[in-house]
C-alpha positions in Angstrom: 0.0 0.0 0.0 1.0 3.6 -0.7 0.1 6.8 1.0 -0.5 9.7 -1.4 -0.5 13.2 0.0 -2.1 16.4 -1.4 -2.0 20.0 -0.1 -3.6 23.3 -0.7 -1.1 25.7 0.9 -2.5 28.7 2.8 -1.3 31.4 0.3 -4.5 33.6 0.4 -5.5 35.2 -2.9 -3.7 32.7 -5.2 -3.2 29.0 -5.5 -0.4 26.7 -4.5 -1.3 23.0 -4.7 1.2 20.1 -4.4 1.0 16.4 -4.4 3.3 13.5 -3.4 2.6 9.9 -4.6 4.0 6.5 -3.5 5.1 7.5 0.0 6.7 10.8 -1.1 8.5 9.4 -4.1 6.8 11.2 -6.9 6.1 15.0 -6.6 4.1 17.5 -8.6 2.7 21.1 -8.4 -0.3 22.8 -9.8 0.1 26.6 -9.7 2.4 28.5 -7.3 1.3 32.1 -6.8 -0.3 34.6 -4.5 -1.2 38.3 -4.3 -1.5 38.5 -0.5 1.1 36.1 1.0 4.3 36.6 -0.9 6.5 35.8 2.1 4.6 32.7 2.9 4.7 31.2 -0.6 8.5 31.0 -0.5 8.3 29.4 3.0 5.9 26.8 1.6 8.1 26.1 -1.3 10.9 25.3 1.1 8.5 23.1 3.1 7.8 21.1 -0.1 11.5 20.9 -0.8 12.1 19.2 2.6 9.5 16.5 1.6 11.4 15.8 -1.6 14.4 13.7 -0.7 15.6 13.8 -4.3 14.7 17.5 -5.0 12.8 16.5 -8.1 9.4 17.6 -9.3 8.0 15.4 -12.0 6.0 18.3 -13.4 4.8 21.8 -12.6 1.4 22.5 -14.2 0.4 26.2 -14.7 -3.3 26.9 -15.0 -2.7 30.4 -16.5 -0.2 33.2 -16.2 -1.7 35.8 -13.9 0.4 36.9 -10.9 -1.7 35.2 -8.2 -1.0 31.8 -9.9 2.7 32.1 -10.9 4.4 34.6 -8.5 6.2 31.8 -6.6 7.4 29.9 -9.7 10.8 31.6 -9.9 11.8 30.3 -6.4 10.3 26.9 -7.2 12.4 26.6 -10.3 15.5 27.5 -8.3 14.9 25.0 -5.6 13.9 22.0 -7.6 14.9 20.0 -10.7 11.7 20.2 -12.6 11.3 17.5 -15.3 8.4 19.0 -17.1 6.4 22.2 -17.3 2.8 21.9 -18.5 1.0 25.1 -19.7 -2.4 25.7 -21.3 -2.9 25.1 -25.0 -4.0 28.7 -26.0 -3.0 28.3 -29.7 -1.3 25.9 -32.0 1.1 28.7 -33.0 4.0 28.5 -30.5 5.0 32.2 -31.1 1.5 33.4 -30.3 1.3 31.2 -27.2 4.5 32.5 -25.7 3.4 36.1 -26.5 0.1 35.6 -24.7 1.8 34.1 -21.7 4.4 36.9 -21.6 1.7 39.6 -21.8 -0.5 38.0 -19.1 2.5 38.1 -16.8 3.0 41.9 -17.2 -0.6 43.0 -17.9 -0.6 45.3 -14.9 1.4 48.3 -16.1 1.6 49.8 -12.7 4.0 47.1 -11.4 7.6 46.3 -12.0 8.5 42.8 -13.3 11.6 40.7 -13.1 12.4 40.0 -16.8 14.9 37.3 -16.0 12.2 35.4 -14.1 9.8 35.8 -17.0 12.4 34.5 -19.5 13.2 31.5 -17.2 9.5 30.5 -17.1 9.0 31.0 -20.9 12.1 29.0 -21.7 10.9 26.1 -19.6 7.6 26.1 -21.5 9.5 25.9 -24.8 11.4 22.9 -23.6 8.2 21.0 -22.7 5.8 22.0 -25.4 3.8 18.8 -25.6 1.4 17.4 -28.1 -2.3 18.1 -27.4 -5.4 16.4 -28.7 -8.9 17.8 -29.2 -12.3 16.4 -28.3 -15.5 17.0 -30.3 -16.2 20.3 -28.5 -12.8 21.8 -29.2 -11.4 21.1 -25.6 -7.7 20.5 -25.9 -6.3 17.8 -23.6 -3.4 15.6 -22.8 -2.9 12.7 -20.3 -0.1 11.5 -18.1 0.4 8.3 -16.1 2.5 7.7 -12.9 3.7 4.1 -12.9 0.8 1.7 -12.9 -1.7 3.3 -10.7 -2.1 7.1 -11.0 -3.7 9.2 -13.7 -3.4 12.9 -14.7 -5.5 14.7 -17.3 -5.0 18.3 -18.4 -7.5 20.3 -20.4 -8.0 23.8 -21.6 -9.9 25.8 -24.2 -7.9 27.8 -26.8 -8.5 31.4 -27.8 -11.0 31.8 -30.7 -10.0 31.8 -34.3 -10.7 35.5 -34.7 -8.6 36.3 -31.6 -5.8 34.2 -32.9 -5.9 36.0 -36.3 -6.1 39.4 -34.8 -3.3 38.8 -32.3 -1.1 37.3 -35.1 -1.6 40.5 -37.1 -0.7 42.6 -34.0 2.5 40.6 -33.4 3.4 40.8 -37.1 3.5 44.6 -36.6 5.7 44.2 -33.5 8.1 41.8 -35.3 8.3 44.1 -38.4 9.4 47.0 -36.1 12.2 44.8 -34.7 13.6 42.6 -37.5 16.8 41.9 -35.5 14.7 39.8 -33.1 14.0 37.3 -36.0 10.3 36.7 -34.9 11.4 35.4 -31.5 9.3 36.4 -28.5 12.3 35.6 -26.2 14.5 38.0 -28.2 11.8 40.7 -28.1 11.8 40.5 -24.3 15.6 40.3 -24.0 15.8 43.5 -26.1 13.4 45.3 -23.9 10.2 45.2 -26.0 7.8 43.4 -23.6 5.7 46.5 -23.4 4.9 46.2 -27.1 3.9 42.6 -26.6 1.6 43.8 -23.8 0.1 46.5 -26.1 -0.5 44.0 -28.9 -2.3 41.7 -26.4 -4.5 44.5 -25.0 -5.4 45.6 -28.5 -7.0 42.2 -29.1 -8.1 41.0 -25.7 -8.7 44.4 -24.1 -10.1 43.9 -20.6 -10.6 40.2 -21.2 -8.5 38.3 -18.6 -8.4 35.0 -20.6 -9.3 33.2 -17.4 -11.5 30.9 -19.5 -8.3 29.5 -21.1 -7.1 28.3 -17.7 -5.9 24.7 -17.8 -7.7 22.3 -15.5 -6.1 19.2 -14.0 -7.9 16.0 -13.0 -6.0 13.4 -11.0 -7.0 10.0 -9.6 -5.8 6.5 -8.7 -6.6 3.4 -10.6 -7.7 1.7 -7.4 -7.9 3.0 -3.8 -8.5 1.8 -0.3 -9.5 4.9 1.7 -9.3 8.7 1.7 -8.8 11.0 4.7 -8.4 14.7 4.9 -7.1 17.3 7.3 -7.7 20.9 7.9 -4.6 22.7 9.3 -3.8 26.3 10.3 -0.6 28.1 11.2 -1.2 27.0 14.8 0.1 23.6 16.1 -2.1 20.6 15.6 -4.6 19.6 13.0 -8.0 18.0 12.7 -8.2 14.7 10.8 -11.1 12.5 9.9 -12.2 10.0 7.4 -14.3 10.7 4.3 -16.5 7.7 3.6 -17.8 6.6 0.2 -16.0 9.4 -1.7 -14.4 8.7 -5.1 -10.9 10.0 -4.8 -10.9 12.2 -7.9 -9.5 15.8 -7.5 -10.4 18.6 -10.0 -8.1 21.7 -10.0 -9.6 24.5 -12.0 -7.4 27.6 -11.8 -9.6 30.6 -12.8 -11.6 28.8 -15.6 -15.2 29.3 -16.3 -16.5 25.7 -16.0 -18.9 25.7 -19.0 -20.8 22.8 -20.4 -17.9 21.8 -22.8 -15.5 21.5 -19.9 -18.0 19.8 -17.7 -18.8 17.3 -20.5 -15.1 16.6 -20.9 -14.7 15.9 -17.2 -17.8 13.7 -17.3 -16.3 11.7 -20.2 -13.2 11.0 -18.1 -14.6 10.2 -14.6 -18.4 10.0 -15.1 -19.0 12.9 -12.6 -17.2 11.0 -9.9 -15.3 14.0 -8.6 -14.7 14.0 -4.8 -12.7 17.2 -4.3 -13.1 20.4 -6.4 -11.2 23.7 -6.2 -14.0 26.3 -6.7 -12.8 28.3 -9.7 -11.6 31.9 -9.7 -11.5 32.4 -5.9 -15.2 31.8 -5.5 -16.5 33.9 -8.5 -20.2 33.1 -8.9 -20.0 33.6 -12.7 -17.3 30.9 -12.9 -19.0 28.6 -10.3 -22.5 28.9 -11.7 -21.3 27.6 -15.1 -20.4 24.3 -13.4 -22.4 21.3 -14.5 -25.1 20.4 -12.0 -24.0 16.8 -11.9 -20.6 17.7 -10.7 -22.1 20.0 -8.1 -24.3 17.2 -6.8 -21.7 14.4 -6.6 -18.7 16.3 -5.3 -18.0 15.9 -1.6 -15.5 18.6 -0.6 -15.2 22.1 -2.2 -12.0 24.2 -1.6 -12.2 27.9 -2.1 -8.9 29.9 -2.2 -9.5 33.5 -1.2 -7.5 36.5 0.1 -7.9 38.4 3.3 -8.8 41.6 1.3 -11.4 39.7 -0.6 -14.8 40.5 0.9 -17.0 37.6 1.8 -19.9 39.6 0.6 -18.6 39.4 -2.9 -18.7 35.6 -2.6 -22.2 35.5 -1.0 -23.9 33.7 -4.0 -21.3 31.0 -4.2 -21.3 30.5 -0.4 -25.0 30.2 -0.5 -24.8 27.6 -3.2 -22.3 25.7 -1.1 -24.4 26.0 2.1 -25.4 22.4 2.2 -22.0 21.1 1.1 -18.7 20.4 2.9 -16.7 23.4 1.8 -13.4 24.8 3.1 -11.9 28.3 2.8 -8.2 28.3 2.0 -6.7 31.7 2.9 -3.6 33.1 4.5 -4.3 31.3 7.7 -5.9 28.0 6.8 -4.8 25.4 4.3 -6.2 22.0 3.5 -4.5 18.6 3.0 -5.7 15.1 2.4 -4.4 11.6 1.8 -5.4 8.8 -0.4 -4.2 5.2 0.3 -3.7 3.1 -2.8 -2.9 -0.4 -3.6 0.6 -0.9 -5.0 -0.8 -2.4 -8.2 -4.3 -2.8 -9.4 -3.7 -5.8 -11.6 -1.6 -7.7 -9.1 -4.2 -7.3 -6.4 -6.9 -8.6 -8.7 -4.7 -11.4 -10.3 -5.2 -9.9 -13.8 -2.8 -11.4 -16.2 -1.3 -9.7 -19.3 -3.7 -6.8 -19.1 -2.4 -3.5 -20.4 -2.6 -0.3 -18.3 -5.0 1.2 -20.8 -7.4 -1.7 -20.3 -7.2 -1.3 -16.6 -8.1 2.4 -16.9 -11.0 1.5 -19.2 -12.3 -1.1 -16.7 -12.1 1.2 -13.7 -13.0 4.6 -14.9 -13.9 4.4 -18.6 -10.6 6.2 -19.3 
């Protein structure tokens, strides 16, 4: 049997989620950023590092490139050897994708940004630009497997065809003004032209935050024995109790609007059997209300990251919708972690012979 540990760190207005599989052998991160607890996020990165004996993260998944989801990445990249960086699809044009990511990181013109950190993040995305597939509704997705028993699915919705064409035209103008950069987003940034990338982005997307292009992550075991979870604070001690009859599927949503296409995709993977959901966009009712009702009904625990300056009154509709659910607030003071106990091998436990991993997934979850 293996213990698998998952943690929503208390970073306030942001998200920092980490997981460790196979008794702290396999480690991953989904988002690492905050607007309201910048000192704390480096502390929690160090905490995660102490759990990783080998200093290796198998992957870092980035839901989208706003400050409150990426501000801790630079320190994370310095601490760990990261095998893979997984970012949203956005566009099939790698130049446009990098330009969108760069612009989202500097969209607030009132702030100063560390260009070296931006380049470090973008270069890691170039290294790990993986192949995506599309479902019938245009949702882009890719899958990962950890050994013989854990599954990861990533999905996002790209920008529209019109937005892609308009942004390509805007970027053509920027590249034409700087031929020495040879149509390289990285070279544009190195030469000090990131403001022009931001202007091109704003000309097309204006006030649109592109939250709907956030990349979701589903993860779940092939077979499990039990699940427990724990609420912890910055004070000593924690509360632990068992969750009974909960399917151990976790859905991380970033700031996405969970529309019918995304909900249909999730249903096709796990048949609405989601046990833990991160409420999208820090409790925004617009994002929450788009969530398919089946997922709302079957989920057992809802996690809502929020900041201390975020007024509860602004979340009233979402909180009311969650009033009969088991929901937890993750802020600067309260985090949330949980464990799932798995069998070491599904097919050994069931004496299945010569059965492929894909067949096992199909039999258990319709994967």
